[in-house]
C-alpha positions as CSV (number, residue, x, y, z in Angstrom):
1,M,6.8,12.2,0.7
2,N,4.1,10.8,-1.7
3,I,0.6,12.0,-1.0
4,A,-0.9,8.9,-2.6
5,D,0.8,6.7,0.0
6,H,-1.5,8.2,2.7
7,F,-4.8,7.9,0.9
8,D,-7.3,5.1,1.2
9,F,-8.7,4.7,-2.3
10,R,-10.9,1.7,-1.6
11,A,-14.3,3.4,-2.0
12,A,-13.2,5.1,-5.3
13,Q,-11.6,1.9,-6.5
14,Q,-14.8,-0.1,-5.9
15,C,-16.8,2.6,-7.8
16,V,-14.5,2.5,-10.8
17,R,-14.6,-1.3,-10.8
18,Q,-18.4,-1.2,-10.9
19,V,-18.5,1.4,-13.7
20,I,-16.3,-0.9,-15.9
21,A,-18.3,-4.0,-14.9
22,R,-21.6,-2.3,-15.9
23,H,-20.3,-1.3,-19.3
24,P,-22.2,-3.5,-21.8
25,E,-19.2,-3.9,-24.1
26,P,-16.1,-6.1,-23.3
27,V,-12.9,-4.2,-22.5
28,R,-10.5,-5.6,-25.1
29,T,-8.2,-2.6,-25.2
30,L,-7.5,-0.1,-22.3
31,A,-5.4,3.1,-21.9
32,D,-4.3,4.4,-18.6
33,I,-3.5,8.1,-18.9
34,G,-1.2,9.4,-16.2
35,C,-0.7,5.9,-14.9
36,G,2.1,6.5,-12.5
37,D,3.3,3.2,-11.1
38,G,0.0,1.6,-12.1
39,T,-1.1,0.5,-8.6
40,R,-4.7,1.4,-9.0
41,T,-5.1,0.0,-12.6
42,L,-3.2,-3.2,-11.9
43,D,-5.6,-3.9,-9.1
44,L,-8.5,-3.3,-11.5
45,L,-7.0,-5.5,-14.3
46,R,-6.4,-8.4,-12.0
47,G,-10.1,-8.3,-11.0
48,L,-11.4,-8.5,-14.5
49,G,-12.8,-11.8,-15.7
50,Q,-10.9,-11.5,-19.0
51,Q,-7.9,-9.2,-19.2
52,P,-7.6,-6.8,-22.2
53,R,-5.6,-8.0,-25.1
54,R,-3.7,-4.6,-25.2
55,V,-3.0,-2.0,-22.5
56,L,-1.4,1.3,-23.1
57,W,0.3,2.8,-20.1
58,V,1.0,6.6,-20.5
59,D,3.0,8.7,-18.1
60,P,5.8,11.3,-18.6
61,S,7.8,9.7,-15.8
62,R,10.2,7.0,-17.0
63,V,10.9,6.1,-13.4
64,A,7.2,5.4,-12.7
65,L,7.0,3.3,-15.9
66,D,10.1,1.3,-15.0
67,S,8.5,0.5,-11.7
68,L,5.2,-0.4,-13.4
69,R,6.9,-2.7,-16.0
70,A,8.4,-4.8,-13.2
71,N,4.9,-5.5,-11.9
72,T,3.1,-6.4,-15.2
73,T,4.9,-9.7,-15.9
74,D,1.9,-11.7,-14.8
75,L,-0.6,-9.9,-17.1
76,S,-1.7,-11.5,-20.4
77,G,-2.0,-9.4,-23.5
78,E,0.3,-6.8,-24.9
79,Q,1.6,-4.1,-22.5
80,V,2.7,-0.9,-24.2
81,Y,4.6,1.8,-22.1
82,S,4.6,5.3,-23.4
83,P,6.8,7.9,-21.6
84,S,4.8,10.9,-22.8
85,R,1.7,13.1,-22.1
86,M,-1.6,12.4,-23.6
87,Q,-1.2,15.3,-26.0
88,E,1.9,13.6,-27.5
89,L,0.2,10.4,-28.5
90,T,0.1,9.7,-32.2
91,S,-3.0,9.6,-34.4
92,A,-2.6,5.8,-34.4
93,T,-4.2,5.8,-30.9
94,V,-7.4,7.6,-32.0
95,G,-10.5,5.5,-31.6
96,Q,-8.6,2.5,-30.4
97,F,-9.6,1.9,-26.8
98,D,-12.7,0.3,-25.2
99,C,-11.8,1.9,-21.9
100,V,-9.7,5.0,-21.0
101,L,-8.8,5.7,-17.4
102,S,-7.8,9.1,-16.0
103,L,-7.5,8.6,-12.3
104,H,-6.4,11.8,-10.7
105,S,-4.3,12.6,-13.7
106,L,-5.9,15.8,-14.9
107,Y,-4.2,17.8,-12.2
108,G,-1.2,19.9,-13.2
109,T,-1.5,19.3,-17.0
110,P,0.1,22.2,-18.8
111,H,-2.5,22.1,-21.5
112,E,-5.9,23.7,-21.6
113,L,-8.5,21.5,-19.9
114,H,-11.0,21.5,-22.9
115,R,-8.2,20.2,-25.1
116,C,-7.3,17.5,-22.6
117,N,-10.9,16.2,-22.5
118,E,-10.9,16.3,-26.3
119,H,-7.8,14.1,-26.3
120,L,-9.3,11.6,-23.9
121,L,-12.5,11.3,-25.8
122,D,-10.6,10.9,-29.1
123,L,-8.9,7.8,-27.7
124,L,-12.3,6.0,-27.2
125,S,-13.7,3.5,-29.6
126,P,-17.3,4.2,-30.8
127,V,-18.6,2.1,-27.9
128,G,-15.8,2.9,-25.4
129,I,-16.1,4.3,-21.9
130,L,-13.9,7.1,-20.4
131,V,-13.6,7.0,-16.6
132,I,-12.3,10.2,-14.9
133,E,-11.6,10.4,-11.2
134,L,-10.7,13.6,-9.5
135,S,-11.3,15.3,-6.2
136,S,-14.2,17.7,-5.8
137,S,-13.1,21.3,-6.2
138,E,-12.9,22.3,-2.5
139,S,-12.0,18.9,-1.0
140,L,-9.0,18.4,1.1
141,L,-7.3,16.4,-1.6
142,H,-7.7,19.2,-4.1
143,R,-6.3,21.7,-1.6
144,L,-3.3,19.4,-0.9
145,Q,-2.6,19.1,-4.6
146,R,-2.9,22.8,-5.2
147,E,-0.5,23.5,-2.3
148,V,2.0,20.9,-3.4
149,W,1.9,22.2,-7.0
150,R,2.6,25.7,-5.8
151,A,5.5,24.5,-3.7
152,T,7.2,22.5,-6.5
153,H,6.3,24.7,-9.5
154,G,5.8,28.2,-8.1
155,T,2.6,28.6,-10.1
156,E,-1.1,27.8,-9.6
157,L,-2.4,24.3,-10.4
158,P,-3.6,24.7,-14.0
159,T,-6.6,22.5,-14.3
160,G,-8.6,19.7,-12.8
161,R,-11.5,20.9,-10.8
162,S,-14.5,18.5,-11.0
163,G,-17.0,21.2,-12.0
164,E,-14.7,22.5,-14.8
165,V,-14.2,19.0,-16.1
166,A,-17.9,18.3,-16.2
167,D,-18.6,21.6,-18.0
168,S,-16.0,20.8,-20.6
169,L,-17.4,17.4,-21.2
170,R,-20.9,18.9,-21.7
171,R,-19.4,21.3,-24.3
172,H,-18.0,18.3,-26.1
173,G,-21.4,16.7,-26.1
174,A,-20.2,13.7,-24.1
175,V,-22.8,11.6,-22.3
176,F,-21.7,11.0,-18.7
177,S,-22.9,10.0,-15.2
178,E,-21.4,11.4,-12.0
179,T,-20.8,9.6,-8.7
180,R,-19.3,11.0,-5.6
181,V,-17.5,8.9,-3.0
182,V,-15.3,9.6,0.0
183,E,-11.6,8.9,0.2
184,R,-9.8,9.0,3.5
185,L,-6.4,10.5,4.1
186,R,-4.5,8.6,6.7
187,V,-2.9,11.4,8.6
188,P,0.7,10.6,9.6
189,L,0.4,12.5,12.8
190,S,0.4,11.3,16.4
191,A,-2.9,12.0,18.2
192,R,-0.8,12.7,21.3
193,A,1.0,15.7,19.7
194,N,0.0,19.1,21.0
195,H,2.8,21.2,19.6
196,Y,4.6,21.5,16.3
197,D,8.0,21.4,18.0
198,E,7.1,17.9,19.3
199,L,6.6,16.4,15.9
200,T,9.0,14.0,14.1
201,D,10.5,15.1,10.8
202,P,8.0,13.0,8.7
203,E,5.1,14.5,10.7
204,R,6.4,18.0,10.1
205,A,6.8,17.2,6.4
206,F,3.1,16.3,6.2
207,L,2.1,19.7,7.7
208,E,4.4,21.5,5.3
209,W,2.2,20.3,2.4
210,F,-0.3,22.8,3.7
211,N,2.3,25.6,3.8
212,K,3.5,25.3,0.1
213,G,6.1,22.8,1.1
214,K,8.0,25.4,3.3
215,P,9.0,24.9,6.9
216,L,6.6,26.3,9.5
217,D,7.5,28.3,12.6
218,S,6.3,27.2,16.0
219,S,3.3,29.5,16.1
220,T,2.0,28.8,12.6
221,G,2.8,25.1,13.0
222,D,0.8,24.8,16.2
223,A,-2.2,26.5,14.6
224,L,-2.1,24.2,11.5
225,L,-1.5,21.1,13.7
226,H,-4.6,21.8,15.8
227,A,-6.7,22.6,12.8
228,V,-5.8,19.2,11.2
229,L,-6.3,17.3,14.4
230,N,-9.6,18.9,15.1
231,S,-10.8,18.0,11.6
232,A,-9.6,14.4,11.8
233,T,-11.4,11.4,13.3
234,M,-10.1,8.3,14.9
235,D,-11.2,4.8,13.7
236,E,-9.8,1.3,13.7
237,D,-7.2,2.4,11.0
238,G,-6.0,5.5,12.9
239,L,-6.3,9.2,12.3
240,G,-8.2,10.1,9.2
241,L,-9.5,13.1,7.1
242,D,-12.3,12.6,4.6
243,S,-12.1,13.9,1.1
244,D,-14.9,14.1,-1.5
245,V,-14.0,12.5,-4.9
246,T,-16.0,12.7,-8.1
247,I,-16.0,9.8,-10.7
248,L,-17.3,10.6,-14.2
249,A,-18.2,7.7,-16.5
250,C,-18.3,9.2,-20.1
251,R,-19.3,8.0,-23.6
252,K,-18.9,9.7,-26.9
253,P,-21.9,11.7,-28.2
């Protein structure tokens, strides 16, 4: 189950789009760090008046990059796919990009956060803009990501809290603005369900995110189910949980 499939990113996407639109310099080159299958950035690119002449897509997953490659045939400009982490990029990328995106990609990086921010800033051209999106430290999204990381890796999520990222950027002397928006998690649970044992397998899998990916017993499952349902709200799109997200728009000092 992919967490991202259940999140409504529209508010965050609109904020990122506005940050790029307000930037006084044209975006001729763009790097997406931790791009995944590129869904968010492809949407942004197709909304630009003029597409960048070069886009660098960076992700350690070759499967994600293969999926992305199949969806970029309509884009103008050079598309470069790099199956690597940001720390593995060569010196040829330093200072080359008018816009660098890191949309929820600072989570789980095995490298020290301060060095990660240094790498991201190094990619910027002198007039470039770095856009970092991440969930606020105690938001539901961050909690979910911590739990899933523990379940799949058996360790604590290394980096990526919004306060830590902002502090690191300050130490680098970066100039940045900070905006908070709300993303909504579309909860794949039936509002009619009262007991864990009544849930379908996909519904149970969702609850298991909160339990380090491990199956729940009936008692613990009931308690967690009721906690989630009591926190959720119903609207025209179904059952939802809100999550605070921070978007940082950064420039070199």
